[in-house]
Backbone bond lengths (Angstrom), bond angles and torsions (degrees), N, CA, C in turn:
res aa  C-N    CA-C-N  psi(-1)  N-CA   C-N-CA  omega(-1)  CA-C   N-CA-C  phi
1 M - - - 1.451 - - 1.526 109.04 -
2 I 1.302 115.92 137.29 1.463 121.65 176.76 1.526 108.55 -98.49
3 D 1.310 115.71 135.46 1.462 122.32 177.26 1.528 108.11 -90.82
4 I 1.315 117.20 106.18 1.461 121.64 -177.45 1.527 111.00 -57.86
5 A 1.316 117.47 -39.60 1.462 120.84 -177.91 1.528 112.19 -62.24
6 A 1.325 117.07 -21.66 1.461 120.90 -178.43 1.528 112.92 -93.89
7 L 1.337 118.16 -6.04 1.456 120.38 -179.46 1.527 111.21 -68.93
8 T 1.335 115.26 143.28 1.465 121.99 177.60 1.524 108.81 -129.58
9 E 1.311 115.84 174.51 1.462 120.33 177.68 1.529 111.48 -55.88
10 A 1.312 117.32 -30.05 1.468 121.09 179.65 1.524 112.20 -66.07
11 D 1.341 117.74 -16.70 1.464 121.31 -179.76 1.527 113.16 -85.42
12 R 1.319 117.44 -12.79 1.475 119.00 176.31 1.523 108.22 -62.82
13 G 1.319 115.61 129.08 1.455 120.23 -179.81 1.517 114.55 90.20
14 R 1.326 117.65 -6.93 1.467 119.31 178.84 1.518 110.32 -68.24
15 W 1.327 115.02 147.28 1.460 121.58 177.98 1.523 109.90 -77.76
16 V 1.324 115.08 138.87 1.461 121.89 176.24 1.517 109.44 -134.92
17 E 1.311 114.90 161.65 1.459 121.38 171.26 1.522 108.11 -118.32
18 Y 1.311 114.06 133.07 1.460 122.56 176.11 1.515 106.62 -99.71
19 S 1.339 116.80 124.41 1.457 120.04 -177.95 1.525 110.34 -145.39
20 P 1.342 116.45 84.16 1.455 118.96 178.33 1.533 112.71 -74.57
21 W 1.337 116.60 -23.79 1.459 123.26 176.53 1.518 107.53 -135.03
22 P 1.317 117.87 151.26 1.463 120.08 -178.54 1.531 114.45 -56.05
23 S 1.314 116.83 -30.27 1.463 119.84 -177.21 1.532 112.96 -87.58
24 Q 1.320 117.55 -4.60 1.459 120.87 -177.90 1.526 109.88 -119.45
25 V 1.322 116.16 118.93 1.460 121.48 176.95 1.516 108.01 -136.54
26 E 1.331 115.99 131.55 1.454 120.49 178.44 1.529 108.15 -136.31
27 R 1.318 116.29 133.68 1.470 120.98 179.66 1.514 110.76 -94.92
28 G 1.325 114.65 149.71 1.452 121.14 176.37 1.512 110.34 -162.90
29 R 1.335 115.19 -175.09 1.457 120.92 179.80 1.516 109.81 -126.80
30 I 1.323 115.96 140.71 1.469 121.85 -179.25 1.528 109.52 -70.63
31 K 1.333 115.36 127.95 1.461 120.89 176.04 1.529 110.05 -99.38
32 H 1.334 116.73 -47.80 1.466 121.63 176.71 1.515 108.86 -165.35
33 W 1.320 116.90 -177.36 1.461 121.24 -178.98 1.520 109.03 -157.03
34 N 1.334 114.23 165.68 1.461 120.72 171.96 1.527 107.03 -130.36
35 R 1.293 118.20 -161.07 1.477 120.24 -176.90 1.524 113.24 -68.47
36 H 1.339 118.00 -20.90 1.461 120.75 -172.52 1.527 115.19 -121.70
37 L 1.332 117.32 -25.44 1.463 121.07 -172.34 1.525 111.77 -131.72
38 V 1.311 114.94 151.11 1.461 122.19 172.26 1.529 105.80 -108.19
39 F 1.323 116.92 131.37 1.459 121.23 -179.19 1.521 107.95 -99.81
40 V 1.328 114.61 117.93 1.465 121.83 -171.25 1.524 110.65 -120.82
41 V 1.324 115.96 135.29 1.464 121.69 173.32 1.524 106.48 -89.45
42 Y 1.328 115.83 116.23 1.465 121.28 179.95 1.515 112.83 -99.92
43 R 1.318 116.76 -27.74 1.455 120.25 -177.50 1.529 108.90 -134.87
44 C 1.312 114.89 131.59 1.467 118.66 178.57 1.529 110.06 -151.15
45 D 1.315 116.75 35.80 1.468 122.19 179.08 1.526 111.83 54.21
46 N 1.334 115.32 31.40 1.462 122.97 179.39 1.537 112.99 63.41
47 H 1.327 117.04 25.23 1.465 122.96 174.54 1.532 108.28 -102.45
48 W 1.312 115.68 62.39 1.464 119.91 -172.88 1.521 113.03 -65.11
49 D 1.314 118.24 -22.79 1.460 119.94 177.20 1.532 111.20 -71.40
50 Q 1.343 116.52 -12.41 1.461 122.19 178.62 1.526 111.60 -118.25
51 F 1.331 117.28 23.60 1.468 120.74 -174.53 1.528 112.63 -55.24
52 A 1.327 118.01 -32.34 1.471 121.24 -176.83 1.530 112.39 -66.09
53 D 1.313 117.97 -16.00 1.462 122.27 178.83 1.529 112.45 -85.59
54 Y 1.336 116.88 -4.22 1.460 121.21 -176.30 1.529 111.24 -105.57
55 T 1.311 115.61 160.66 1.457 122.36 179.54 1.521 110.48 -71.00
56 A 1.331 115.55 135.10 1.459 121.67 179.19 1.523 110.00 -102.48
57 A 1.324 115.87 147.77 1.456 122.18 179.60 1.529 109.62 -98.62
58 P 1.337 117.35 132.84 1.457 119.26 175.91 1.528 109.26 -67.61
59 T 1.323 116.05 131.25 1.459 120.98 -173.83 1.524 109.91 -135.71
60 L 1.324 116.25 136.29 1.460 120.31 176.59 1.527 109.70 -69.41
61 P 1.328 117.95 132.04 1.466 120.33 -175.64 1.518 114.40 -64.76
62 E 1.315 117.94 -23.44 1.465 119.54 179.88 1.528 113.10 -67.88
63 Y 1.327 117.00 -14.35 1.461 120.66 178.42 1.532 112.66 -101.20
64 L 1.327 117.20 5.70 1.457 121.36 -177.10 1.516 111.58 -112.12
65 S 1.320 115.11 147.99 1.455 121.24 171.37 1.520 108.17 -144.89
66 F 1.341 116.21 148.53 1.459 120.91 178.19 1.523 109.88 -72.22
67 V 1.327 116.69 146.67 1.466 122.28 176.85 1.520 108.77 -133.14
68 V 1.316 114.55 163.77 1.447 121.33 174.21 1.533 107.52 -74.01
69 E 1.304 116.66 141.21 1.468 119.24 179.92 1.517 111.05 -56.57
70 P 1.345 115.71 140.13 1.471 119.78 -179.01 1.511 112.44 -68.97
């Protein structure tokens, strides 16, 4: 689980894994957040250096965890 209150500007672009169920895991990068949701880019045609140009999906922080960059 990611603590939204602890996020800083340094967390923009960090890799996360979304896992609402044990059998489902999807990687993405944090684009931005608000008080309740983290907005994550999950798909960007494998142009991860340009992830900020893609649409981010609102994601509940309890389903996210930080990962080491792939």
